[in-house]
FISEMAR-803518 format. One record per residue (C-alpha): residue in three letters; x negated, y negated, z negated. Coordinates in steps of 0.5 Angstrom, whole numbers, padded with zeros to 4 digits, always signed. Layout:
BEGIN
alaXYZ;...
***
This chain:
BEGIN
met-0018-0082-0021;glu-0025-0082-0024;ile-0029-0075-0023;thr-0034-0074-0028;glu-0041-0071-0027;lys-0041-0064-0029;lys-0047-0058-0028;val-0045-0053-0022;lys-0048-0047-0021;gln-0052-0047-0014;glu-0052-0040-0010;ala-0055-0040-0003;ile-0051-0037+0003;pro-0055-0031+0006;tyr-0054-0034+0013;asn-0054-0041+0017;cys-0047-0044+0016;val-0044-0051+0017;ser-0039-0054+0012;gln-0033-0056+0016;thr-0028-0059+0011;phe-0027-0059+0004;thr-0021-0059-0001;ile-0021-0062-0008;ser-0015-0059-0012;arg-0013-0059-0020;glu-0010-0053-0023;ala-0008-0052-0030;gly-0013-0058-0032;lys-0019-0056-0028;trp-0022-0059-0022;tyr-0024-0054-0016;val-0027-0055-0009;ser-0026-0051-0004;phe-0030-0051+0003;ala-0030-0047+0010;val-0036-0046+0014;ser-0037-0043+0021;ala-0042-0037+0020;ser-0047-0036+0026;tyr-0049-0029+0024;ile-0045-0024+0020;pro-0050-0018+0017;glu-0048-0011+0019;met-0045-0007+0014;lys-0047+0001+0013;his-0042+0005+0010;ser-0043+0011+0006;his-0037+0014+0007;gln-0033+0015+0013;lys-0025+0015+0012;val-0021+0015+0006;gly-0013+0015+0005;ile-0011+0010-0001;asp-0004+0011-0005;leu-0002+0005-0009;gly+0003+0006-0015;ile+0005+0003-0021;lys+0002+0008-0026;thr-0005+0009-0023;phe-0006+0003-0018;ala-0010+0006-0013;thr-0011+0014-0012;leu-0016+0015-0007;ser-0016+0022-0002;asp-0023+0023-0005;gly-0021+0024-0012;asn-0023+0017-0015;thr-0018+0013-0018;ile-0017+0006-0019;glu-0014+0003-0026;ala-0011-0004-0026;pro-0014-0008-0032;ser-0011-0008-0038;ser-0012-0015-0040;ile-0006-0017-0035;lys-0002-0014-0040;arg-0005-0017-0046;ala-0004-0024-0043;lys+0003-0023-0041;thr+0005-0021-0048;lys+0001-0027-0051;leu+0005-0031-0046;gly+0012-0028-0048;lys+0010-0030-0055;ile+0009-0037-0054;gln+0015-0038-0050;trp+0019-0035-0055;arg+0016-0039-0061;asn+0017-0045-0057;arg+0024-0044-0053;asn+0028-0050-0056;lys+0023-0055-0053;val+0025-0060-0048;leu+0020-0063-0043;gly+0024-0069-0042;asn+0028-0072-0036;arg+0026-0078-0032;arg+0033-0079-0029;ala+0037-0079-0036;gly+0031-0083-0039;ile+0029-0078-0044;ser+0022-0078-0046;ala+0018-0071-0047;ser+0015-0071-0054;lys+0008-0070-0055;asn+0008-0063-0058;ala+0013-0061-0052;val+0007-0064-0047;lys+0002-0060-0051;tyr+0006-0053-0050;tyr+0007-0054-0043;gln+0000-0055-0042;lys-0002-0049-0046;leu+0003-0045-0042;arg+0000-0047-0035;lys-0007-0045-0038;lys-0004-0038-0040;his-0001-0037-0033;lys-0007-0039-0029;arg-0011-0034-0034;ile-0006-0028-0031;thr-0007-0031-0024;asn-0015-0031-0025;ile-0015-0024-0028;arg-0011-0021-0022;glu-0015-0024-0017;asp-0022-0022-0020;phe-0019-0015-0020;leu-0017-0015-0013;gln-0023-0019-0010;lys-0028-0014-0013;thr-0024-0008-0012;thr-0023-0009-0004;thr-0030-0011-0003;leu-0032-0005-0006;leu-0028-0001-0002;ala-0030-0005+0004;lys-0037-0004+0003;thr-0036+0004+0002;tyr-0031+0006+0007;gln-0031+0006+0015;his-0024+0007+0016;ile-0018+0006+0010;leu-0011+0008+0011;val-0006+0005+0007;glu+0002+0006+0007;asp+0006+0000+0009;leu+0010-0001+0003;asn+0017-0004+0002;ile+0015-0009-0003;lys+0021-0014-0002;gly+0025-0008-0003;met+0021-0005-0009;met+0022-0012-0012;ala+0029-0012-0012;asn+0029-0006-0018;his+0029-0010-0024;lys+0026-0004-0028;leu+0020-0005-0023;ser+0019-0012-0021;asp+0015-0014-0027;ala+0010-0009-0026;leu+0009-0010-0019;ser+0008-0017-0020;asn+0003-0016-0025;leu-0001-0011-0020;gly-0001-0016-0013;leu+0000-0010-0008;tyr+0002-0014-0002;arg-0005-0019-0004;phe-0009-0012-0004;arg-0007-0011+0003;glu-0008-0018+0005;leu-0015-0018+0002;leu-0017-0012+0006;ser-0014-0015+0012;tyr-0018-0021+0013;lys-0024-0017+0010;gln-0024-0013+0016;glu-0028-0017+0021;cys-0033-0019+0015;phe-0035-0012+0013;gly-0034-0008+0019;phe-0029-0003+0017;leu-0022-0001+0020;leu-0016-0002+0017;ser-0010+0002+0019;ile-0003+0001+0016;val+0001+0008+0016;asp+0009+0007+0017;arg+0013+0006+0011;trp+0018+0012+0013;phe+0012+0017+0013;pro+0014+0022+0008;ser+0007+0022+0005;ser+0009+0024-0002;lys+0014+0030+0000;thr+0009+0033+0005;cys+0004+0038+0003;ser-0003+0037+0004;val-0005+0044+0005;ser+0001+0047+0009;gly+0005+0041+0012;asn+0011+0043+0008;ile+0016+0038+0007;gln+0020+0038+0001;asp+0024+0033-0004;met+0020+0030-0009;pro+0024+0025-0015;leu+0020+0020-0018;cys+0020+0024-0025;glu+0016+0029-0022;arg+0008+0027-0022;val+0005+0034-0020;tyr+0007+0037-0013;his+0009+0044-0013;cys+0009+0047-0006;gln+0015+0052-0005;asn+0011+0054+0002;cys+0004+0056+0000;gly+0004+0055-0008;gln-0001+0049-0008;val-0001+0045-0014;met-0004+0038-0014;asp-0003+0031-0017;arg+0003+0027-0013;asp-0001+0021-0012;leu-0007+0025-0010;asn-0003+0029-0005;ala+0000+0023-0002;ser-0007+0020-0001;ile-0010+0026+0003;asn-0004+0026+0007;leu-0005+0019+0009;glu-0012+0020+0011;asn-0010+0026+0015;trp-0005+0023+0019;thr-0007+0019+0025;lys-0004+0016+0032;asn-0003+0020+0038;ala-0003+0017+0045;asp+0004+0015+0045;gly+0002+0011+0038;leu+0006+0016+0034;trp+0004+0018+0027;val+0002+0026+0028;asn-0001+0031+0023;pro-0006+0035+0026;leu-0005+0040+0021;ala+0002+0041+0023;gln+0000+0040+0030;ser-0005+0046+0030;lys+0001+0051+0027;gly+0006+0049+0033;glu+0010+0046+0028;arg+0015+0040+0029;leu+0012+0033+0028;trp+0015+0028+0024;thr+0015+0021+0028;arg+0019+0015+0026;arg+0022+0016+0033;ser+0025+0023+0032;arg+0031+0019+0028;leu+0037+0018+0032;pro+0038+0010+0033;trp+0044+0007+0031;leu+0050+0007+0036;lys+0055+0002+0036;gln+0062+0006+0035;glu+0067+0005+0041;leu+0074+0003+0039;asn+0079+0010+0040;ile+0084+0006+0044;lys+0089+0010+0049;pro+0090+0006+0055;val+0097+0004+0056;
***
């Protein structure tokens, strides 16, 4: 294997570190070098905001409880469209089969090389967006609350699977998790059964909210609010009590029954109805 000399961008690391290991890899025809360092000092971060709830979605990638929204990059959709066109035009090409002794044509090899580059570009766009977004949130907020979404169950829906794979919601949570120690913020994962979209952020009223309804109209107090914004405010307001249960301070102050995951009855084994002989 021959590696030619290339000009590389040099950037100094702002604290003392020692390189332990490095890995050389090749993806889509390009070479990459990744290395791990042990840092002796991590600078202290000063966050401008204390607490925020984040509601993740498909139409809007992230809705923050302070009213800000984060949109997914439109370049991913354009790149996916170009990828689909390339696959359709070359749908009859065969790469070859070594076991059968069939060699691939030169045009087929060029096509699959181009295909790998397109897939790599989509991955790079998504990773760049998620890295920059999570870093901005980690530097801004002291406490971040995110709902524990059932990504595997949502991917089973063929109507949502393509959009979910483009967004990388699980990768978003994964990046926030490992950046906690570096940026010094707290990440809380709210239980997936907490009805953040069904609960009114003003009165604590719980009502049904189909996915087709994008505006929350409270039947109790008449509050009208965007569905995602209402859910993000609920995520910000909810916290854990001494027993480790998620409670709503608003409902607790009014003496209402609190929602908890343990309030649901557990599954019981049904005994056979057999009369003794």
